[in-house]
Structures are given as C-alpha cells and as structure tokens.
C-alpha atoms as an extended CHARMM CRD file, in Angstrom:
* protein
*
       105  EXT
         1         1  MET       CA            190.6940000000      243.7830000000      111.3440000000  PROA      1               0.0000000000
         2         2  THR       CA            189.0330000000      241.4450000000      108.8300000000  PROA      2               0.0000000000
         3         3  GLN       CA            185.9830000000      239.7300000000      108.5790000000  PROA      3               0.0000000000
         4         4  PRO       CA            186.1430000000      236.0030000000      110.3370000000  PROA      4               0.0000000000
         5         5  VAL       CA            186.9510000000      233.2350000000      108.1790000000  PROA      5               0.0000000000
         6         6  GLN       CA            185.5980000000      229.6170000000      108.7540000000  PROA      6               0.0000000000
         7         7  SER       CA            186.6600000000      226.0980000000      108.0180000000  PROA      7               0.0000000000
         8         8  ARG       CA            184.9770000000      223.9660000000      105.4740000000  PROA      8               0.0000000000
         9         9  SER       CA            182.9430000000      222.2040000000      108.2980000000  PROA      9               0.0000000000
        10        10  GLY       CA            182.3870000000      225.5800000000      110.1040000000  PROA      10              0.0000000000
        11        11  THR       CA            184.0660000000      224.1090000000      113.3090000000  PROA      11              0.0000000000
        12        12  ILE       CA            186.8350000000      226.7690000000      113.4120000000  PROA      12              0.0000000000
        13        13  SER       CA            186.4770000000      230.2010000000      112.8570000000  PROA      13              0.0000000000
        14        14  VAL       CA            189.7420000000      232.8100000000      113.0780000000  PROA      14              0.0000000000
        15        15  ARG       CA            189.3710000000      236.6000000000      112.9140000000  PROA      15              0.0000000000
        16        16  THR       CA            192.8760000000      238.2270000000      112.2740000000  PROA      16              0.0000000000
        17        17  THR       CA            194.5400000000      241.5290000000      111.4210000000  PROA      17              0.0000000000
        18        18  ASP       CA            195.3320000000      242.5070000000      107.7260000000  PROA      18              0.0000000000
        19        19  ARG       CA            198.6210000000      240.5100000000      108.1500000000  PROA      19              0.0000000000
        20        20  GLY       CA            197.3730000000      237.3090000000      109.5180000000  PROA      20              0.0000000000
        21        21  LEU       CA            197.9170000000      237.6360000000      113.1050000000  PROA      21              0.0000000000
        22        22  PRO       CA            195.0060000000      235.8650000000      114.7160000000  PROA      22              0.0000000000
        23        23  VAL       CA            192.9210000000      237.9300000000      117.2200000000  PROA      23              0.0000000000
        24        24  ALA       CA            190.1080000000      235.6460000000      117.7930000000  PROA      24              0.0000000000
        25        25  LEU       CA            189.6010000000      232.1010000000      117.5580000000  PROA      25              0.0000000000
        26        26  ARG       CA            186.6820000000      229.6620000000      118.0510000000  PROA      26              0.0000000000
        27        27  LEU       CA            186.9440000000      226.0320000000      118.0750000000  PROA      27              0.0000000000
        28        28  ASP       CA            184.0150000000      223.4870000000      117.9960000000  PROA      28              0.0000000000
        29        29  PRO       CA            184.8010000000      220.8770000000      120.8570000000  PROA      29              0.0000000000
        30        30  LEU       CA            185.2440000000      218.1890000000      117.9290000000  PROA      30              0.0000000000
        31        31  GLU       CA            188.1840000000      220.0000000000      116.8510000000  PROA      31              0.0000000000
        32        32  LEU       CA            190.3460000000      219.2610000000      119.9750000000  PROA      32              0.0000000000
        33        33  LYS       CA            189.9430000000      215.5060000000      119.1150000000  PROA      33              0.0000000000
        34        34  LYS       CA            192.2700000000      216.2430000000      116.0060000000  PROA      34              0.0000000000
        35        35  PRO       CA            196.0930000000      215.7310000000      116.7130000000  PROA      35              0.0000000000
        36        36  PRO       CA            197.6190000000      218.9480000000      117.5600000000  PROA      36              0.0000000000
        37        37  ASP       CA            199.5590000000      219.2680000000      114.4310000000  PROA      37              0.0000000000
        38        38  GLN       CA            196.7930000000      219.1200000000      112.3770000000  PROA      38              0.0000000000
        39        39  LEU       CA            194.6820000000      221.2960000000      114.2840000000  PROA      39              0.0000000000
        40        40  ALA       CA            197.3860000000      223.6530000000      114.1470000000  PROA      40              0.0000000000
        41        41  ARG       CA            197.9950000000      223.8170000000      110.1610000000  PROA      41              0.0000000000
        42        42  ASP       CA            194.1390000000      224.0260000000      109.9270000000  PROA      42              0.0000000000
        43        43  ILE       CA            194.3750000000      227.4560000000      112.1610000000  PROA      43              0.0000000000
        44        44  LEU       CA            197.2190000000      228.9130000000      110.1280000000  PROA      44              0.0000000000
        45        45  ALA       CA            195.6650000000      228.1430000000      106.8400000000  PROA      45              0.0000000000
        46        46  LEU       CA            192.8870000000      230.1920000000      108.1880000000  PROA      46              0.0000000000
        47        47  CYS       CA            194.7300000000      232.8120000000      109.1140000000  PROA      47              0.0000000000
        48        48  ARG       CA            196.4530000000      233.1460000000      105.9600000000  PROA      48              0.0000000000
        49        49  LEU       CA            193.2640000000      232.8700000000      103.7390000000  PROA      49              0.0000000000
        50        50  SER       CA            191.9130000000      235.6540000000      106.0080000000  PROA      50              0.0000000000
        51        51  ALA       CA            194.8320000000      237.9050000000      105.4710000000  PROA      51              0.0000000000
        52        52  ALA       CA            195.2680000000      237.2870000000      102.0150000000  PROA      52              0.0000000000
        53        53  ARG       CA            191.3590000000      238.3670000000      101.3980000000  PROA      53              0.0000000000
        54        54  ALA       CA            191.8550000000      241.5520000000      103.3360000000  PROA      54              0.0000000000
        55        55  GLN       CA            195.1730000000      242.5630000000      101.4420000000  PROA      55              0.0000000000
        56        56  VAL       CA            193.6100000000      241.6760000000       98.0700000000  PROA      56              0.0000000000
        57        57  ARG       CA            190.8370000000      243.6570000000       99.1760000000  PROA      57              0.0000000000
        58        58  HSD       CA            193.0420000000      246.4570000000      100.1750000000  PROA      58              0.0000000000
        59        59  ARG       CA            194.9860000000      246.0910000000       96.7820000000  PROA      59              0.0000000000
        60        60  ARG       CA            191.7190000000      246.0650000000       94.8360000000  PROA      60              0.0000000000
        61        61  ASP       CA            190.7930000000      249.3800000000       96.8360000000  PROA      61              0.0000000000
        62        62  LEU       CA            194.2790000000      251.3600000000       95.8810000000  PROA      62              0.0000000000
        63        63  VAL       CA            193.9660000000      250.2130000000       92.4430000000  PROA      63              0.0000000000
        64        64  GLU       CA            190.5450000000      251.7000000000       92.0560000000  PROA      64              0.0000000000
        65        65  LYS       CA            191.8070000000      254.8030000000       93.8520000000  PROA      65              0.0000000000
        66        66  GLY       CA            194.5340000000      255.2280000000       91.0350000000  PROA      66              0.0000000000
        67        67  PHE       CA            197.6160000000      254.2190000000       92.9790000000  PROA      67              0.0000000000
        68        68  SER       CA            200.5160000000      253.1140000000       90.7070000000  PROA      68              0.0000000000
        69        69  ALA       CA            201.6260000000      249.4140000000       90.5240000000  PROA      69              0.0000000000
        70        70  THR       CA            204.9750000000      250.4300000000       91.9130000000  PROA      70              0.0000000000
        71        71  VAL       CA            203.2270000000      251.8660000000       95.2820000000  PROA      71              0.0000000000
        72        72  ILE       CA            201.1900000000      248.9090000000       95.4580000000  PROA      72              0.0000000000
        73        73  HSD       CA            204.2340000000      246.3220000000       94.9800000000  PROA      73              0.0000000000
        74        74  GLY       CA            206.2630000000      248.1420000000       97.7600000000  PROA      74              0.0000000000
        75        75  LEU       CA            203.1790000000      247.3070000000      100.0730000000  PROA      75              0.0000000000
        76        76  GLN       CA            203.5980000000      243.6810000000       99.5610000000  PROA      76              0.0000000000
        77        77  LEU       CA            200.0180000000      243.1320000000       99.6840000000  PROA      77              0.0000000000
        78        78  ALA       CA            198.8660000000      239.3370000000       98.6030000000  PROA      78              0.0000000000
        79        79  THR       CA            198.0010000000      238.8110000000       94.5980000000  PROA      79              0.0000000000
        80        80  GLU       CA            194.7090000000      237.3970000000       93.3900000000  PROA      80              0.0000000000
        81        81  GLU       CA            196.8990000000      234.3140000000       92.9110000000  PROA      81              0.0000000000
        82        82  GLU       CA            197.9050000000      233.9350000000       96.4570000000  PROA      82              0.0000000000
        83        83  LEU       CA            194.4510000000      234.6120000000       97.2910000000  PROA      83              0.0000000000
        84        84  ALA       CA            193.0750000000      231.7440000000       94.9430000000  PROA      84              0.0000000000
        85        85  ARG       CA            195.8000000000      229.3010000000       96.5420000000  PROA      85              0.0000000000
        86        86  ALA       CA            194.7750000000      230.3360000000      100.3200000000  PROA      86              0.0000000000
        87        87  GLU       CA            191.3130000000      229.6100000000       99.2970000000  PROA      87              0.0000000000
        88        88  GLU       CA            192.4440000000      226.1010000000       97.7850000000  PROA      88              0.0000000000
        89        89  GLU       CA            194.3060000000      225.0500000000      100.5410000000  PROA      89              0.0000000000
        90        90  VAL       CA            191.0900000000      225.8190000000      103.3490000000  PROA      90              0.0000000000
        91        91  HSD       CA            188.2270000000      224.8570000000      101.1720000000  PROA      91              0.0000000000
        92        92  GLY       CA            189.7150000000      222.6090000000       98.4570000000  PROA      92              0.0000000000
        93        93  ASP       CA            187.4710000000      221.3130000000       95.9550000000  PROA      93              0.0000000000
        94        94  GLU       CA            183.8800000000      222.2160000000       97.0230000000  PROA      94              0.0000000000
        95        95  ASP       CA            182.4870000000      220.5070000000       94.3420000000  PROA      95              0.0000000000
        96        96  GLU       CA            183.6790000000      217.5810000000       95.5910000000  PROA      96              0.0000000000
        97        97  LEU       CA            181.2890000000      215.5280000000       98.0310000000  PROA      97              0.0000000000
        98        98  PRO       CA            182.3360000000      214.4760000000      101.4840000000  PROA      98              0.0000000000
        99        99  THR       CA            183.3850000000      210.5510000000      102.1130000000  PROA      99              0.0000000000
       100       100  SER       CA            180.5360000000      210.5920000000      104.8030000000  PROA      100             0.0000000000
       101       101  TRP       CA            177.5480000000      212.4500000000      105.6050000000  PROA      101             0.0000000000
       102       102  ARG       CA            177.9280000000      211.2580000000      109.1530000000  PROA      102             0.0000000000
       103       103  ARG       CA            179.4760000000      212.9680000000      111.6560000000  PROA      103             0.0000000000
       104       104  SER       CA            180.7890000000      212.0120000000      115.0780000000  PROA      104             0.0000000000
       105       105  VAL       CA            178.4310000000      212.7000000000      118.3530000000  PROA      105             0.0000000000
C-alpha cells in the first residue's frame, strides 16, 4: 500500500494500492458540500497521484537493482512525466496564491 495523499487544502486524504485502487478515504465534512461530480474528480485525481508516486518509486528501485528497460516497460509502471502530470492535476501551481484566505465555517 501507498502513503496517504492529501488534497491541496488537506480536506481529502486517500490511501491506495500501487495500481490506484482506494483502500482508505478521509473526507472533511466541508467536502460534502461540493457537487458530487467535483468531489469524485478530486478523489480520482488523488488516487491517480498516489498510484503514480508508488509506481515511479518502484520503477526507480528496479533501475537501481539493474533491471533492463524492457522488463520495466513490460510492468507498465508510471513514468516521471506521468507523475509530474498527476502532481500538476492535484496541486496545480503551488506558487499561486489562493483567491481568498477566508474559509467557510
């Protein structure tokens, strides 16, 4: 299993298998106010990110151990580029400031 991955706001946390299947989910009650489609997209993006991180970590381990590129390719593990896209999808531009510092209570 993977390490938990959190949304940018920290209000969603998910733990998945190496292939992205969720095995644990924590939602802040604030998230339940979102439209269901948006909440589902956010959860799926976190699952993809969790899987990509685990697969890239596994890929790096195999490279370090000397496995050939052909063997690693056959495992269909996420690449560094896919991980970067998943990070961008979840976290966006972290240098970007929020539009408001207020949050609903």
